[in-house]
C-alpha positions as CSV (number, residue, x, y, z in Angstrom):
1,X,152.5,18.9,28.9
2,X,154.0,19.9,32.2
3,X,154.6,16.2,33.0
4,X,155.9,15.1,29.7
5,X,158.4,12.1,30.1
6,X,162.1,13.0,29.9
7,X,163.8,12.7,26.6
8,X,165.9,9.7,27.6
9,X,162.6,7.7,28.3
10,X,161.5,8.0,24.7
11,X,162.2,5.2,22.2
12,X,165.3,5.7,20.1
13,X,163.3,6.6,17.0
14,X,161.0,9.1,18.7
15,X,161.0,12.8,18.2
16,X,163.2,14.9,20.6
17,X,161.8,16.4,23.8
18,X,159.2,19.1,23.0
19,X,161.1,21.6,25.1
20,X,164.3,21.1,23.1
21,X,163.3,23.8,20.7
22,X,161.9,26.0,23.5
23,X,163.7,29.2,22.5
24,X,162.8,28.8,18.8
25,X,159.1,28.2,19.5
26,X,158.9,31.1,21.9
27,X,160.6,33.5,19.5
28,X,158.2,32.5,16.7
29,X,155.0,32.2,18.8
30,X,155.0,34.9,21.5
31,X,154.0,37.8,19.3
32,X,152.0,35.7,16.8
33,X,154.0,37.1,13.9
34,X,156.5,34.4,12.7
35,X,158.5,34.9,9.6
36,X,157.3,32.9,6.7
37,X,160.0,30.5,5.5
38,X,158.7,30.4,2.0
39,X,156.2,32.6,0.2
40,X,155.0,30.9,-3.0
41,X,155.3,32.8,-6.3
42,X,152.3,33.8,-8.3
43,X,149.0,35.5,-7.7
44,X,147.7,35.1,-4.2
45,X,144.2,35.3,-5.5
46,X,144.8,32.1,-7.4
47,X,145.9,30.4,-4.2
48,X,142.5,30.5,-2.8
49,X,141.0,28.3,-5.5
50,X,142.0,25.0,-3.8
51,X,140.5,23.9,-0.5
52,X,138.8,21.1,1.3
53,X,137.0,18.3,-0.5
54,X,134.0,19.2,-2.5
55,X,130.9,19.6,-0.3
56,X,132.9,19.9,2.9
57,X,132.0,23.6,3.1
58,X,128.3,23.0,2.8
59,X,125.7,23.8,5.5
60,X,122.1,22.5,5.4
61,X,119.6,24.2,3.2
62,X,115.9,24.1,4.0
63,X,114.4,20.6,3.8
64,X,113.0,19.8,0.3
65,X,110.2,17.7,1.7
66,X,107.3,20.2,2.5
67,X,106.1,18.2,5.5
68,X,109.6,18.0,7.1
69,X,110.1,21.7,6.4
70,X,106.8,22.5,8.1
71,X,107.7,20.4,11.1
72,X,111.1,22.1,11.4
73,X,109.5,25.5,11.2
74,X,107.1,24.6,14.0
75,X,110.0,23.6,16.2
76,X,111.9,26.7,15.3
77,X,108.8,28.8,16.2
78,X,108.4,27.0,19.5
79,X,112.1,27.6,20.4
80,X,111.8,31.2,19.4
81,X,109.2,31.8,22.2
82,X,112.0,31.1,24.8
83,X,114.7,33.4,26.1
84,X,117.1,34.2,23.3
85,X,120.8,33.6,23.6
86,X,121.5,37.2,24.7
87,X,119.2,37.0,27.7
88,X,120.8,35.1,30.5
89,X,120.2,34.1,34.1
90,X,123.6,32.8,35.3
91,X,122.8,29.4,36.6
92,X,123.1,25.7,35.5
93,X,120.2,24.8,37.7
94,X,117.6,24.5,34.9
95,X,119.9,22.5,32.5
96,X,120.9,20.3,35.4
97,X,117.3,19.6,36.2
98,X,116.7,18.7,32.6
99,X,119.7,16.4,32.5
100,X,118.4,14.7,35.6
101,X,115.0,13.8,34.2
102,X,116.6,12.7,30.9
103,X,118.8,10.3,32.8
104,X,122.1,12.2,32.6
105,X,122.8,11.5,28.9
106,X,125.8,13.8,28.9
107,X,127.6,11.3,31.1
108,X,127.4,8.4,28.7
109,X,130.4,9.5,26.6
110,X,133.7,11.4,27.2
111,X,133.9,15.0,26.1
112,X,136.2,17.7,24.9
113,X,135.0,21.1,26.2
114,X,136.0,24.3,24.4
115,X,135.8,27.9,25.6
116,X,137.6,31.2,24.7
117,X,136.7,34.4,22.9
118,X,137.6,33.6,19.3
119,X,138.4,30.5,17.3
120,X,136.1,28.1,19.2
121,X,134.1,26.8,16.3
122,X,137.0,26.4,13.9
123,X,139.0,24.6,16.7
124,X,136.0,22.4,17.4
125,X,135.7,21.4,13.7
126,X,139.4,20.5,13.6
127,X,139.2,18.4,16.8
128,X,136.1,16.7,15.3
129,X,138.0,15.9,12.1
130,X,141.0,14.5,13.9
131,X,138.9,12.3,16.2
132,X,136.9,11.1,13.3
133,X,140.0,10.3,11.3
134,X,141.0,7.9,14.2
135,X,137.7,6.1,13.6
136,X,135.8,7.5,16.6
137,X,132.2,8.4,16.2
138,X,131.9,12.1,17.1
139,X,129.2,14.5,18.2
140,X,129.8,18.2,17.9
141,X,127.8,21.0,19.4
142,X,128.7,24.5,18.3
143,X,127.0,27.9,18.2
144,X,125.7,30.1,16.7
145,X,124.7,28.7,13.4
146,X,125.6,30.2,10.0
147,X,122.4,29.4,8.1
148,X,120.5,26.5,9.6
149,X,119.7,25.7,13.3
150,X,120.5,22.1,12.5
151,X,124.2,23.0,12.1
152,X,124.6,23.2,15.8
153,X,124.3,19.5,16.4
154,X,126.6,17.3,14.2
155,X,127.2,13.5,14.2
156,X,130.2,12.0,12.4
157,X,131.2,15.4,11.0
158,X,127.8,16.3,9.4
159,X,124.8,18.3,10.8
160,X,121.9,16.1,11.8
161,X,119.2,16.1,9.2
162,X,116.0,18.1,9.8
163,X,113.9,15.0,10.5
164,X,116.3,13.9,13.3
165,X,116.4,17.4,14.7
166,X,112.6,17.5,14.9
167,X,112.5,14.0,16.4
168,X,115.0,14.8,19.1
169,X,113.1,17.9,20.1
170,X,109.8,16.1,20.3
171,X,111.4,13.3,22.3
172,X,112.6,15.6,25.0
173,X,109.8,18.1,24.8
174,X,107.7,16.5,27.6
175,X,110.7,16.6,29.9
176,X,111.4,20.2,29.0
177,X,107.9,21.1,29.9
178,X,108.2,19.2,33.2
179,X,111.3,21.2,34.1
180,X,109.7,24.5,33.0
181,X,106.8,23.9,35.4
182,X,109.2,23.4,38.3
183,X,111.6,26.4,37.7
184,X,111.2,30.1,38.3
185,X,112.1,30.7,34.7
186,X,111.5,28.4,31.7
187,X,114.5,26.8,30.0
188,X,116.1,29.1,27.5
189,X,116.5,28.6,23.7
190,X,120.1,27.6,24.3
191,X,119.4,25.4,27.2
192,X,116.9,23.4,25.2
193,X,119.3,23.0,22.3
194,X,122.0,21.9,24.7
195,X,119.7,19.2,26.1
196,X,118.8,18.1,22.5
197,X,122.5,17.8,21.6
198,X,123.4,15.8,24.7
199,X,120.4,13.5,24.1
200,X,121.2,13.1,20.4
201,X,124.8,12.2,21.2
202,X,123.7,9.5,23.8
203,X,121.1,8.1,21.4
204,X,123.6,7.9,18.4
205,X,125.7,6.8,20.4
206,X,128.9,8.7,20.0
207,X,132.4,7.8,21.2
208,X,133.2,11.3,22.1
209,X,131.5,14.7,22.2
210,X,133.2,18.0,21.1
211,X,131.3,20.8,22.9
212,X,131.7,24.5,22.4
213,X,130.4,26.8,25.2
214,X,127.8,29.4,24.3
215,X,129.2,32.1,26.6
216,X,131.6,32.1,29.4
217,X,132.0,28.8,31.1
218,X,131.1,28.5,34.8
219,X,127.3,29.0,34.3
220,X,127.1,28.1,30.6
221,X,124.4,25.5,29.8
222,X,127.0,23.2,28.4
223,X,128.9,23.0,31.7
224,X,127.0,20.0,33.0
225,X,129.7,17.8,31.5
226,X,132.9,16.8,33.2
227,X,135.2,16.9,30.2
228,X,138.5,15.0,30.3
229,X,140.0,17.7,28.1
230,X,139.3,21.4,28.5
231,X,140.4,23.8,25.7
232,X,140.7,27.5,26.1
233,X,141.2,29.4,22.9
234,X,142.5,33.0,23.0
235,X,140.7,35.2,25.5
236,X,139.9,38.8,24.6
237,X,137.4,41.5,25.6
238,X,133.9,40.5,24.5
239,X,130.5,40.2,26.3
240,X,132.1,42.5,28.9
241,X,128.7,43.3,30.4
242,X,128.2,39.7,31.3
243,X,131.7,38.2,31.7
244,X,133.8,41.0,33.2
245,X,135.7,44.0,31.9
246,X,139.2,42.6,32.2
247,X,141.0,39.6,30.7
248,X,141.4,38.2,34.2
249,X,137.7,38.5,35.0
250,X,136.7,36.9,31.8
251,X,139.2,34.1,32.3
252,X,137.7,33.5,35.7
253,X,134.3,32.7,34.1
254,X,135.8,30.6,31.4
255,X,138.0,28.7,33.8
256,X,134.7,27.1,35.1
257,X,135.0,24.4,32.5
258,X,138.2,23.1,34.0
259,X,137.3,20.0,36.1
260,X,139.1,17.9,38.6
261,X,142.0,16.0,37.1
262,X,141.3,17.2,33.6
263,X,143.9,18.1,31.0
264,X,143.8,21.8,30.0
265,X,145.0,22.9,26.6
266,X,145.8,26.6,26.7
267,X,146.1,28.7,23.5
268,X,148.3,31.8,24.0
269,X,146.7,34.1,26.5
270,X,147.1,37.6,27.9
271,X,149.3,37.3,31.0
272,X,146.6,38.1,33.5
273,X,144.2,35.6,31.9
274,X,146.8,32.9,31.9
275,X,147.5,33.5,35.6
276,X,143.8,32.9,36.4
277,X,143.6,29.8,34.3
278,X,146.7,28.3,35.7
279,X,145.6,29.0,39.3
280,X,142.3,27.2,38.5
281,X,144.3,24.2,37.1
282,X,146.3,24.0,40.3
283,X,143.2,24.1,42.4
284,X,141.6,21.1,40.7
285,X,144.8,19.2,40.1
286,X,144.5,19.5,36.3
287,X,147.5,19.0,33.9
288,X,148.3,22.0,31.7
289,X,149.7,22.2,28.2
290,X,150.5,25.7,27.0
291,X,150.9,26.9,23.4
292,X,154.4,28.2,22.9
293,X,155.8,25.9,25.6
294,X,154.5,22.4,25.4
295,X,153.1,22.7,21.9
296,X,152.9,25.2,19.1
297,X,153.4,26.2,15.5
298,X,157.0,25.5,14.5
299,X,156.6,26.9,10.9
300,X,154.0,27.8,8.4
301,X,154.0,28.9,4.8
302,X,151.2,30.1,2.5
303,X,150.1,27.3,0.1
304,X,147.6,26.8,-2.6
305,X,144.2,27.0,-1.0
306,X,145.5,27.4,2.6
307,X,148.8,26.9,4.4
308,X,151.4,24.2,5.0
309,X,152.3,23.7,8.7
310,X,154.8,22.1,10.9
311,X,153.2,21.6,14.3
312,X,154.9,20.7,17.6
313,X,152.6,18.5,19.5
314,X,152.7,16.9,22.9
315,X,154.3,13.8,21.5
316,X,156.6,15.2,18.8
317,X,156.7,17.1,15.6
318,X,154.2,16.8,12.7
319,X,155.5,18.0,9.4
320,X,153.9,18.8,6.1
321,X,150.4,19.3,7.5
322,X,148.2,21.0,4.9
323,X,145.4,23.1,6.3
324,X,142.8,24.4,3.7
325,X,142.0,27.5,5.8
326,X,143.5,31.0,5.5
327,X,145.1,33.1,8.3
328,X,147.8,32.7,10.9
329,X,145.1,32.4,13.6
330,X,143.9,29.2,11.9
331,X,147.4,27.7,12.2
332,X,147.3,28.4,15.9
333,X,143.8,26.9,16.2
334,X,145.3,23.8,14.5
335,X,148.1,23.5,17.0
336,X,145.5,23.8,19.9
337,X,143.2,21.2,18.2
338,X,146.1,18.7,17.7
339,X,147.2,19.1,21.3
340,X,143.7,18.5,22.5
341,X,143.3,15.3,20.6
342,X,146.8,14.1,21.7
343,X,145.7,14.8,25.3
344,X,142.4,12.9,24.7
345,X,144.5,9.9,23.6
346,X,146.9,10.2,26.5
347,X,149.9,11.4,24.5
348,X,152.5,13.0,26.7
349,X,151.0,11.4,29.8
350,X,150.2,7.7,29.4
351,X,152.1,7.3,26.1
352,X,155.2,9.0,24.6
353,X,154.7,8.3,20.9
354,X,153.0,10.9,18.6
355,X,149.8,10.2,16.7
356,X,150.0,8.6,13.2
357,X,151.2,11.4,11.0
358,X,149.4,10.2,7.9
359,X,146.1,10.2,9.8
360,X,146.8,13.7,11.1
361,X,147.6,15.0,7.7
362,X,144.4,13.5,6.2
363,X,142.3,14.9,8.9
364,X,143.5,18.5,8.7
365,X,143.3,18.4,4.9
366,X,139.6,17.7,5.2
367,X,138.8,20.6,7.5
368,X,136.3,23.2,6.4
369,X,134.9,26.2,8.4
370,X,132.0,27.8,6.7
371,X,131.8,31.6,7.2
372,X,135.4,31.8,8.3
373,X,137.6,33.4,5.6
374,X,135.4,31.5,3.1
375,X,135.6,32.3,-0.6
376,X,132.1,32.1,-2.1
377,X,132.5,33.9,-5.5
378,X,135.0,34.8,-8.1
379,X,135.3,37.9,-10.4
380,X,135.4,39.7,-8.1
381,X,136.4,37.5,-5.3
382,X,133.9,37.6,-2.4
383,X,135.1,36.4,1.0
384,X,132.9,35.8,4.1
385,X,134.2,36.0,7.6
386,X,132.2,36.1,10.8
387,X,134.5,38.4,12.8
388,X,132.3,40.3,15.3
389,X,134.8,41.8,17.8
390,X,138.0,43.8,17.5
391,X,140.3,40.8,18.2
392,X,138.6,38.7,15.5
393,X,138.6,41.6,13.1
394,X,142.4,42.1,13.5
395,X,143.0,38.4,12.9
396,X,140.8,38.5,9.8
397,X,142.5,41.6,8.4
398,X,145.9,40.0,8.9
399,X,144.7,36.9,7.1
400,X,143.3,38.9,4.2
401,X,146.6,40.6,3.7
402,X,148.5,37.3,3.7
403,X,146.2,35.2,1.6
404,X,145.0,37.6,-1.1
405,X,146.5,40.4,-3.2
406,X,143.6,42.7,-3.6
407,X,144.2,46.0,-5.4
408,X,141.1,47.3,-3.7
409,X,139.0,45.7,-1.0
410,X,135.4,46.7,-0.3
411,X,133.9,45.9,3.0
412,X,130.3,44.9,3.7
413,X,129.7,45.3,7.4
414,X,126.5,44.5,9.3
415,X,127.1,44.2,13.1
416,X,125.1,43.5,16.3
417,X,124.2,46.5,18.5
418,X,125.7,44.9,21.6
419,X,129.3,44.7,20.1
420,X,132.3,47.0,20.1
421,X,131.5,48.2,16.6
422,X,134.0,51.1,16.7
423,X,136.8,48.7,17.5
424,X,135.7,46.3,14.8
425,X,135.7,49.1,12.2
426,X,139.0,50.4,13.3
427,X,140.6,47.0,12.9
428,X,139.3,46.8,9.3
429,X,140.0,50.4,8.3
430,X,143.6,49.8,7.0
431,X,142.5,47.1,4.6
432,X,139.2,48.5,3.3
433,X,139.3,50.9,0.4
434,X,135.6,51.7,1.0
435,X,133.0,50.2,3.2
436,X,129.3,49.5,2.6
437,X,127.3,49.6,5.8
438,X,124.2,47.4,6.1
439,X,122.2,45.4,8.6
440,X,121.0,41.8,8.9
441,X,117.5,40.7,9.7
442,X,118.1,39.9,13.4
443,X,116.5,42.0,16.0
444,X,120.0,42.4,17.5
445,X,121.3,44.1,14.4
446,X,122.6,47.7,14.7
447,X,120.6,50.1,12.7
448,X,122.5,50.8,9.4
449,X,122.4,54.6,9.9
450,X,123.7,54.3,13.4
451,X,126.5,52.1,12.3
452,X,127.2,54.3,9.4
453,X,127.6,57.3,11.7
454,X,130.4,55.5,13.5
455,X,131.9,54.3,10.2
456,X,132.1,57.9,8.9
457,X,134.1,58.8,12.0
458,X,136.5,55.9,11.4
459,X,136.8,56.0,7.6
460,X,135.7,59.5,6.6
461,X,132.5,60.3,4.7
462,X,134.0,59.7,1.2
463,X,134.7,56.0,2.0
464,X,131.3,55.1,3.5
465,X,128.2,54.0,1.6
466,X,124.9,53.0,3.3
467,X,122.7,50.2,2.0
468,X,120.3,49.0,4.7
469,X,119.2,45.9,2.6
470,X,121.9,43.3,2.5
471,X,121.3,42.3,-1.1
472,X,121.7,45.9,-2.1
473,X,124.8,46.2,-0.1
474,X,126.3,43.1,-1.8
475,X,125.5,44.5,-5.2
476,X,127.0,47.9,-4.4
477,X,130.2,46.3,-3.0
478,X,130.6,44.2,-6.1
479,X,130.2,47.2,-8.3
480,X,132.8,49.2,-6.4
481,X,135.2,46.2,-6.5
482,X,134.9,46.1,-10.3
483,X,135.5,49.8,-10.8
484,X,139.1,49.2,-11.9
485,X,138.2,46.5,-14.4
486,X,137.5,42.8,-14.3
487,X,141.1,41.7,-13.8
488,X,142.3,44.5,-11.6
489,X,142.2,42.4,-8.4
490,X,139.3,44.0,-6.6
491,X,137.5,42.0,-3.8
492,X,134.7,42.1,-1.3
493,X,134.8,41.1,2.4
494,X,131.4,40.5,4.1
495,X,131.8,40.6,7.9
496,X,130.7,41.9,11.2
497,X,128.3,39.2,12.4
498,X,127.6,35.5,12.0
499,X,124.1,36.4,11.0
500,X,125.3,38.8,8.3
501,X,127.6,36.2,6.9
502,X,124.9,33.5,6.9
503,X,122.4,35.7,5.1
504,X,125.0,36.7,2.6
505,X,125.9,33.1,2.0
506,X,122.3,32.3,1.1
507,X,122.1,35.4,-1.2
508,X,125.2,34.3,-2.9
509,X,123.9,30.8,-3.6
510,X,125.7,28.8,-0.9
511,X,123.6,26.3,1.0
């Protein structure tokens, strides 16, 4: 942190000043391409067989009780009549009115607020795991969901069950209708879910809430909290029609979550975005910790089922941290999450010592992030990843190269029509032998033929196959991956949209 205590104020057995290795960290972190100290021998495909504890990657299936399932479907249908998440009226007026009539539930617990372009959900899950490992009761609100709407609201690391989801909705429904009657526009789908999350957290009650923004920051429905810790994951160009066309403009919107006197944890950012975020921090007298300066990834090496990290935190160095997730970007997410939890506990400000290393190790080893570089099948290996913009796709492509040794990789891509699909496809072109173009069931899905026309321009006609139905696309991709034989090392990557990944996950028997 900018106001870390000097080295001579630390106890004799403490770690050295976090800035002592400044040059080493900068050299390793600035371009996000550090040399790997050790690359383990053996098949990279085999390395993916380990992972988080059994069941940690599960997301809720439909309720088995017919009455509960019926009640949940009724709530889902009612929510579906409201503005969807892509239709916005930039204002926190409606959600503020709802919080007022509910008695300001969001102010009954401290919060960690997370914005950025990519990595928000994985970072939120890591923060949740760390806080839970230190015996705090957590609430987590993230979006969108992979398979079930109930995933969005979690208590103690697990999605709330369908019965509680329905009860929470019915509890606040009269207040929602009251606010609807007073406003020019009804509360949106996302605003109602946000109100449900804040009410559920207060009712639990939780010790701390981990909240991911839906879009932007300033006028996002989540931004009725005054979080002690604000986290900004890497900013890139996405939702440019709503947030701005430059990194600086987008950062201006996302900086809205930084509140007076807060601590801001900044992942590595484009220079113009960083300038905007730092200016906002100065304006509100916030303390800033920057990846690559006050904290960062010291070293990482590929390990069985994930990676082994040494992280530089705000209070010292954390060695031998196993993270059961693939990809360099997840190591950076881990560094950001660790710094956020340190800041929440006052490390680097009120206290100099680092967090208990054994607890930190245990927490990171338990992390799962469904739909993010997730292996769901063997022979051939099928990987799901929810990358939906060029920056996310580049990170995923890099992670695939590192964690797997595919002799041929078949892509299954179904994207939303409002995304930069050309940039997405161009990022995947170097790693896909062939690509099967498809579409998911969402009304936002780009038509398969329209997406295929762009794919032909990127890959060439001979490398593109079109299968509008996702189940047919998966079958075609598996067949293509197996063309060289069962043990040849072919694989499938399903990507392009969270919805595509969620539907593929169901088709492949997960959840």
